[in-house]
N, C-alpha and C positions, 0 to 999 in steps of 0.2 A: 174444725171445719180447713179442707183441704184447700191451699190456695188453688186460685182457678178454678173452684168448685161449681161456679155460676157457668162454667163454660158446657156446650151440647156435645159431648162429643157419643160417638159408636160403642167405646170401652169407658170401662166403670173400673178405676183402677183399686184392686186389694192387695193390701203389701201383704206379703208372705214370703219365709226364707225356704218354705218347704223345699224348693226344686234343689236347692243348693245344698241344704241338710240331706235329702235324700242321696248327694254323691257321699256323704261322710258318711251313711248306713250302709254304701257298699265298702269304703275304705275300711271301716273297721276291721272287717275280715282278710283286710290286704296282709299276705306275705313279708311285706314291709312294716318292720314291728315300727318304726319310728312313724309313719303315716298311719298306721291302724290306732296307735296310743293317741298320736294327733285328733285324731276322727271320733274317738270316745270322747277328749278332752271337749272337743266343742259339743255332742251331743248329750254329753251330763251336764253341762252349764246351760240347754236350753230345754232339760227335761221339764220343770216347772213350768213353764211359760208356753202352755200349747196354744196359742193365738198366734204364735209366731210360726207356726207351721199351717196353721188354718187361716189364718191371714187377717187384717181389720182396717178400717179406714178411718179410726180417729188418728189424727197425726201428733197429737199430746201422747200418745202411747210408744212413739217413735223415741222422746226424750226420757220417759218412764224407764223404756229397756235399753238405753243408750248404752249401758255397758255390756248387755249380753247381746246386742247388735254391734260392736265391737270385737268382741271376740269369736262369734261366728265369722265375722268379717273379715278376720286378722290376716289368714292367709290369699286373702285377694287384696284386700293391701300391706303390702307389707311394710313392715317399718324399716327394713334396710333398705328401699327405693324412696322411704315417704315423703323425703326433703328434694327428691330430683321430679318424681311422677305430681302429673296433675290427673288427680282424678277423683270420682264422686260415687257415690252411690246413689241414684235418682229413680225419678217417675217420669218415663215419657210423657209428653205434651203437658205437664205440669212444670212450676218452677218449685218443684220440691226436691232440694240436695240434704243427703244424710250423710255420715261418716266418710268426711273427705279427708285426703292426703293434708302431710302438713304442708306442701308446696302450695296448693290451691287455699287452706286457709289464709295463709301469710299474702296470697294475692288479694284475695278478698277484704283483710285486714287493710294492707296498702292502701285499698282503694278509697275508704274515709268509713267515719264512723255511720252505721244506718245502714250500708250500702249493700245492696242485693241484686245479683245476676240475675239476670233476664234473658230467656234466649230473645235473637234478634227475629224481627220480620214473622210475630208468629200470631197469622190472621187465621182468626178463628174458624170462618168457612173452611180453610185451607187446611187447618188442621185435623179437621172432620174427615174430609175427603183423604187426607192421609193415613188415618184411622183403619180406614174403611179398606185401603189397598192392603195393609198388613193385614187385615183379618182375612180377605179376598187371597193373599198370597200363602198365610200359613196356618189357616183354618180351612178354607177352601179348595185349597191345593191350584189355583192359578197363576201364573207364572206373570206377574207385573212388575214392571221396571218403577220403582218408586224413591230410588235413590237421591236423595238432595243432602246438601252440606248444611247444619245446624251450627251457629256460631254463638258464643258469648263476646260483646265488647265491654272490658274491662279497665278503667284508669289505673295506672300506677300510682303511688306516691308522688311523683312531677305533675302529676296530670298528664300525663301521655298516655293516649287510648292504644291497650293491645286488645288483639283480635287472636281468639282462640277457636279451633275448631274442636268438634265435639263427635267423638264415634262413640257410638253406642255398642255394649257386648249384652246383648238380649237372651244369652245363656239359661238366666233364672228366672225365664218370665213365662209363662204361659196363657194361652186363651182358654175360656170356656164359655158357652152359648149359655144365654137366659132363654124365658120363654118369650121373650120378644124377637129372637132370632128368627131367620125365615131361611127357606132353602133357596140357592142361588142358584142358577142355571148359564149356560155359554151366552143363551140368548140375554138375560140380564146384564152379565160382564160386557156384551156386546154395545147395548142400551146406552150404558154408564162411560164407556170408552167414547161414543159418541158426543156424549155430552159430561164433558171433563167439568166444566164450570157449573154444572146445574146444580144446587145441594139439596135443592130440594127432593130431584130423582136418588141422590144417593142416601138423603135421609128415609126414603120410602124402601128401597132396595135392603140396607143395613140402618135398621132404626135406631134413636139412641137407646144408651144403654142394653143393646143386642147381646154385649158380648163382656163378660171379665177377665179383665188381665191383671191374671194373679200371679207376683213376685214382685221383681225389681229388677233395675238393670243398670249394670254399671258402665258409667259414662268415662270413657280415657279423653283429656285434652290435650292440645299440642297449639305451642306460640304460632300462629302464623302471619304475625304483626308484618312479617318484613315481604310475603307473597301478597298477603290482602293490600298493601299499600301501594304495592308496584302496581296490581289491579284497580284500585282506585286513581291512580296518579292516572291511569289509562284511562279509566270512564270520564276522567273530569277533563282530561284533554280532548279526548274523543266526541265530547258532549258537542253538538252543532250547536246549541244554543247559549254557548259560554259569554258569548260578547253580549247577549243580552240578561245575563244571569247575573242578578248583584250580590250572590254569595258564593261566587265563580272563584275568586282568589282566597277568601275565608275559607273554602273547603278544601281548597288545594294545599295551603300553609298548614291548615289541620293533618292532612293528609300526610305532606312532609316531615311532621312535626314525627309522627310515629314510626314514618320509613327511618329517620334518622336517630330515633327516640331523645330528642332534645324538645323541651317544652318551648322554648321561647323563640327560634327559629321564624324570620320571616323569609318569604321569595318575591322576588320581582323578576323583570323582562325590560331587558331594552331591544330595539330592530337595530337592524346594523343595515346604513345604506353605501353599499361599494360605489357607487358612483361618484359623491362627495367624500368618502372615507369617513363616515361619521354616525355616532349612535342620536338613535331617537326615537321618542318614547312612543308604546303601545297607547292606542284612542281606544281604550274597553274601560271599561267599571272599574277602577279599583287598582288596575294593573300598575304599579309603580317601579321605577326604577332608582336604585340607590346608588347608581353609577352617575346618573345625570342629576340626582339630586333637586327636582324639581325644575331644572330648565330644559326649554323647547327643543333644544339640540345640542351637542358637541362635538367636535373634531376630535377623533378616536387617539392621536397623538399629545392631545391638552387633557383628555378625561384617563389617560394611560400612561404609567412611565413606561420605557424603554423595553423594560423585561417583561414584563405583564402585557404591551401591544406585540411582543415578539411571539409569546405563549398563545394568545385569542386568536388574533389576527391574520398571524401568518401561518404559524401552525398548528390550530386549532385544536388545543389540548386545553385540560383543566389548570385554573390558574388558583392556588389556595392561600390564602396569609390566614396565619395562626396567630398572629399576633399585631392587629392592624396599630395599636399605639407605639410599640417599638420601632414599625418600619416608617410610622407618619414621623417622627423623630429622627431618624436615621436616615431619610432621605430630603431631610432639609425641608419639608413642608411640600411636597409636591401630590398629584391626583396619582393614582385613586386612594391614596394613604390619607391624606389631609380631611377630603370630601367624606369618605367612609368616617373616620376618626370625629371629624363636626357634626356625624349625624350618630355619634354612642357605639357606633360599630365596632369589637374589639376583632370579632375572626368573621370569615368569609370566605363560600368558594363560588367560583364564576366559571359555567362551564359552556362552552360555546356552541351552539346549534348550528351544524353543516351539513350542507345536502350537497354532495354531489363536488365536493372541493370546493361550495361557495356559501362562506358565512352569511346566517340568514340574522341571528340575533344571540345574545348570549343571556344564561340563565344565572339569577344573582339569589343563593341561599347566603344570607347573615345573621348572628346572631350578636347581641349584647356579652358574651362571657367569651373570654379569647382561649384559644386552643380549642374550645368544643368542637369547631369547624376546622379539617387541617387537610393535610394532604393525601393521608391514608383514608379518614370515612367519605373523601371524595371520589374514590374507586365506589363508593355504593354505588354513585349513580349510572357507572355503566348498564346496571338493569333495566333501567327507568330510560334511557336515552333515546332508544329506538324509536318510544311513545311519543315522547318530546320534540325528535324530529319530525315525525310524522305529522303531527298536530300544529308544527307552525309551518313546513312546507301545505299542507290543508289551508290554514288560516291564510298564509299569502297565495294562495288558489283563490279563497273566496272574496279575499280582499281587491285582487284583481278582476272578480268577477261582479262584485259591486261596482268597482270604477266603470267597468264595461253597462253595466246595468245602469249606473245613473248616466253617462254619458248618450246611452240609447233615450233613456226619458229626458231626458232635457235637449238631446239634440234629434235624431232620430227615431221617437218611439214607436214603437208596435203596442197599440193598447192589449190591454190584459184577457179582454173579450174574445178577443180574434188570434191570440198567440198559440193558440194549440194547434190551428190551420198552418201557421209558420213553422212549427216546429215538427208538425207529419210533413211539410215538402223539404224541410231540411233532412229529415231520417232519407227521404228518399234520393235525394241529392248526396247523402254519404255512402248509399246502398249504390247507385249508379258509379260512381266513384272508385269504391271498392273493388265492383266489378271490373273496373277497367273501361267502361265508358267514357261518353263526353257529357259529365252533367252539367243541366241549368237549372236553375230555380225559375220555375214557371210562374208565371202570374199566376196571383189569388182573386178569384171571384166567389164572390156570396151572393145569391141568388134571391127574390121573391124578399126583399127585407123593405119594409118602411121607413122613411125618412122623418126626421123634425131637426126641427131648423129654429133657431131663434137667436135674437140680436139685444144688445143693450148697448145704442149707439149713443156719443157725446153729441147732444145738438148741436148745428153751425160749428161741425169741428175744425172746417175747411177757414171758415171765415175767420175765428176766433186762432186759428193759426194765423194766419196772414195777417190779422191784427196786430198780433203779436210780434211778428217779422216785420211789419210796417213801423212801428214805434221804434224796437231795436235800431233799423236801417235810418233813420230820420235823425234819431240820436248819436249815431256814429258817424253821420257825414253833418251834422251842426258842429260835432265835436273837432271834426275833421278840417271846417270851416272858420272854428275859432282858431284853432293854430296855423292856418293859413294867411287870414286874415293877420295876425301879430307879425308875423314874417315878411310881410307883403307891408307892413308899415314901417317896419326898422328895415328892411332893405329895397323896396320899391323895384322889386324884380318884376317885368311883366307877365311872367311866367306862372307867380303865384297869383295874380290877379284872372291871368285863364283857367289856371286847376280851381278858383273859387267860380267862376264862371261855370264851370261842368260839376259842380258839386251843385250847385244852386239847380242847374237842370234835371240831375238827381232826384232832387228835394220834390223838384214839382212833378218831375213823373210819377211819385209815389205818396202825394201828397191826397189825394184822394180816393186813387186804389192801387192796389197792388197787383200788377201782371205779371203773367209764368215766370217770364225771361227777368223782371225786372232785378230779383235777387242775385243772380248769375253776374246779371252783366255790373249791380255795382259793386259784387265780388272781386270779379275782375279789375276793375277800376283801380279800387283801392288797392290792388296787390301788383300791379304791373305800374300804373302811375302815383300813389300816394306813399306808399312804404318805402320805394327808391326816395324820393323826396324828404322823406323822414328822417332817413339813413344819413342823406347827406347834412341835412340840419344838425343834428345829434354829433355829429363830428364837428361842426366847423362852428357851431354858434354854442357855448354853455349856458347862456340866457333863454334862449329859444327851447334847448335840448330840454328843460325842466318841462315845458308844456306838451313834449314830444310824450317826454316819457310820463307824463300825468295822463293824456291820451292812450297809451302803451297800456297801461294799468288796468284799464276799464276794457280790454280784450281778450275775451275767454282764446286761451293756449290751443282747445280744442278745435272750437269752430272757426278760429283766428278772424272772429268779428264781435261785434257789442251784443252781449248773449244774457241778455235780463228778464224782457217780457216773456221771448220766447223759453226761458229756461223756466219761468214761473207757468208756461202754458205745459210744455214736458212735463215737470213734476207733477202737475195734476194729473196728468192722463194717464200716467204713469202710476198713480197713488189709489184712482180708479179701477184700473186694471189688475194691482194688485189687489183691493180689495172684492172687489165683483170674482175675481179666479178663483181667492179663498173659498167666498160662499159656493159657487158652484162646483168643485172641487172635492171639498167635503161633503155636499150633500152627494155627491154623484157617488161615493162610495155605499151610499145606503140604496140607491135608486140600483147599482149593478145587484145588491145581496137581494133586492125582489127579483131580477131577471136578467140575464147576460145580454149586454147590450152594446155596441160598438158608440164611443164617445171620443169628440175631438173638441177641442175648444182652440182660437185662435185670439190674440191681445192686436187688434189695430186701435182706432180711435174708438175705445172701448172693445166690449167682447162678443165674439159671436159663436155660436157652438152647432156643430151636428150632432145628429144621433141615428143610428141607423140600428132596428129591429127586427127578429125573424129567426126562424126555424133554422137557418143555415148558419146564422152566428153561433147560436148556443150547441155545443158539443153532448151536452149533457140532459136539459130540459126540455121539455114539449113544450114549441110553443102555443100559445090561444090568443086571438084579437085582445082579450082582456088584460093582457099584461101591454097592449101598445095602448090601450084607454086608460091603463093605471101611468105608463110613462108621460101621456099626455097631460094627463092632470098634474101629474108629478114636476114637470117641464111648467108649467102656467103656474105653479105654486113657488118653485122657486123662482122665476124672472120675479114676481111680485116683492120676494124676500132680497133680491139684490137689488130691485129699484129701492127698498126702504135703506138698505145697506148704503147705495149712494148717496140717499139725500140726507143721512145721518153725517154721511161725510162731507159733503158741500161746504158747512162753513167753514169749515178747516182748510181747503183748499187755498193753495194761493192763487189760483183762478175759480172764481165759482162758477163752474161749467152745471150747463143743463142734459139731460141725458134723455132719449126716448126710444122705447122698448116695443120690438114686432117678433112674433113667431109666425112661420109658413107653416099651415095645415096641408098637405099630400096625402091621399087617401090610394092613391095606386102604387101598389108594390114594382121595387126597380130593382136593376142589381149593382152592383158597388164592384169594383176592380181598383185591386192594389197597383198601382203605376210605378215599376223597379226605377225609372228613371227619375220622377219627382219624388221618391219615397213617402207617397201617401195616396189614401183612397180617391175614386174619382168615380161618379155614376159612370155606368156602362152602356152604349148604344145610343142611337140617332133621339130614338122615341125618347129615353130618362132625358136626355140632356134639354128637356123642357123644364123639366124641375131646376136644373143649375140657372136657365135662362131667368127663371122668376126670382130664386133668390138674388141674384146679381143686381135686378133692376126693381123689386117691388119696394126698396125703402125710400125709394126718388118720387113714388106715385104719387098720383093728385084724386080728391075725391070726384068723381065724375061730373061735369059741368062746372067745374068750380075751379077756384088756385088755390085751394088749401090743400097741404100737404096730409097724408095719411097717416104719420107718426106724430103725438104733440104730446107733449111733454104731461104728465103727472095721467099717460092712460097708456095700458097695453093692446096694442093693434094686433089682430089674429087674422091671417088672411087666410080664403079657401074660395074653394069652387063650387061644393055640393052640399046641397040643402040639411044633407042628415050631419056633415061636419058643422056645422051652423047651430042644430040643433045638440049636438052631442055637446059643443063648449058651453052652448048657453047654460045646460043643464050644470058644465063646472062650475062656471062662475055664480051662478045662484049658492051653489055648496060651499063655495071659496067665501062668497057677502057671507055668509051666516057664519064663518070663523074669524070675521074682521078683514079678509081683506081687499074687500072692492064695498064702493058706494054703490046708492040705487041708478049712478046715472052710467047708462049702456046704449049703444046706439048701433045700428048696423047702415053702411053705406057703400055705395058700388063705384069701383076704382077706374078710373079714366084705365081705358086697353095701352098694353105696352106691345115696344115692337115683338111681332109674334105672339103675342099671350093677349086673350081677351075673357071675359067674363067673370073676373075676380069680383068678390066680396069680401068683406072683412067688419068684425066685432071693434069698437074701441070702448074699453071698458075702466071706469076711473078707477085709479089705485085708492086705497087708503089708507095713509101713512101713520108708522106710528114712531113715538117719541119715547126716549126713556124717563124714566121718572117714576112714582111710587101710583100713581093714575093711570101710568103709560096712554097719554092723552092721542087720540087719532085723528087725522086732516087729512082734507084734501092737498091737492096741490099749491091751489093759489093760498088756502089757509096756511101753509107751511110756508109759505113763500112770505107771507105777511109777519106770521111769528117770528122768523129767523130775522126779518129786518128791523123789527121792535127791540 
């Protein structure tokens, strides 16, 4: 069976030497007696084997007629050139090789026992189409460009991969139609050219087996390893995803091994920081530096000797070490020789990567064999250095862009959903600038968008914060009083007694309630009155100084005050915010995939978020109210999940703070405008400002006719003004209740009028909390608090 006979091709290959033998038929009548004699010898040798002219499909006959075929092909495969030429007789599109030159036989033999060369990138569908193009050109007479390179990849005895380009000589091949062949018109060809990848269409026009390829081809091969390696190095370096490619350095090292034809070399790279004149590592997967040898950074004149520093840093020229051990001994153990020798490196080439006379980094090529890397083969790098420089420059630009993106994201973020609009305006800005105008970045407005607002707020945060501050101040004042008391008892100075009197007054003033100005008043008193006195005590009385030092040891350096209860509060708020933000940010990725919308969130005493959705925000998708309904349901579900996250975290907090949740439903579309001065979006217009008023005041609202606050722990409050909004959210709650998000406790309440706003109502739905564990038990808020207390 022919190798690859299961391939479906338009050509069925019939091995035949008829077309070659017909050449000899002509040569036997030549006036050249030597040529005529040679032709008669070849023709006589094949006389008893008519199938060599008629053709055969059985590959076993190639071995049977091996000697005769060798004689027939002797002139084609000249023995004089056989040691140097890489040549085989073969069949196109099949990995069938016979009558090869001695050079080819040696290459395959050194590749290893059982190695069989296979043509690179032979895709079945592509082979079929390429075969069709051959038929269209050489049988039907259409002129189509079908040239593409073919390669064999064959390792040498050392395991270094070599690449051989194949050039076909098809002089001894002819195409014969079968009964399956069809007439082909120009219209058929036009249709095929319009559908180059439609394999079914090509198979319809030129069916499988519709032609016989009678004969064979001569494949001449050329070692293009150097050129191929340069191309591969270029491709690897240009690849835009190299930072995220785990195999980047592995692939690059293999390519450099082929390029230098050395099996054991390794490749590294180190960045150069011109500001500090030091080497720094590349923060990418698998990119090591042999100069740094695991260090985070190193000053260049410490990492290099004087000579190598001059070559790399000052002159930007190659620096090669053919025998590292020799120079490690000769130099007395200085770097880079000692560091390289410690790593087992015996020879190395360092190539500076410089652009516009500015050093960017150093390419490192090392080997554990001495002399294999040297100043002579370092010159080979001249062919690839332009690509390396280009890649490093591009990488630097990408890094700067990444830094800018991080700054924008962390500091002045423009959300991805509206970034396209900013890009459009930036293009207009550049256009105006290039045309010599006075460019200005116009304000960006999105009209007819629907707002969604939600918040999870720390319950009684002001009270908890003030309580923490109050405790810290009382402890600090008490400690101050203790030091002053000891000073007065020892020295009986009336000023100490007067200071204690004022300390007691401050203590009395904050014992019941902490007023707005109390903290600053006490801070100023301590800074202006107490600290100078304590400084005097430290300098004049060693016995009292230890009490002052004990007091100072409890003072936080950043706040310059006692910072314990407030620290616990701040840490608790920070942990809550971090957890809640991580939940909504992750869920936002899913929501954006459903339909693009503007999203922003703020960390205060809790987390607030705004969302806007509408036709004007999405640059590609058509908006439908379905997407607004979907986002509302998504928001309600995520708020429940954030509540669960908080109450799972609560027992682990330094201060076990409660939280309340609220959603504002606003059924009228509005416009939002990006305020250039504030670098943020805000609602646009006087009428739309009503939405902002409601947002700012709603969490402080009360149930109509009572002193009960709207927001409560364990419940989500959904504020609205339209009956249809009420029905919509009751429907969502019913659905989420079936999925275990809510209990059956649901109430509808009216709210007291806010300043400038009236007629608001709210749904309060009790959340069903879940706890970790095999049974994943569910609780109401009260159940959960009781369970946590047990």
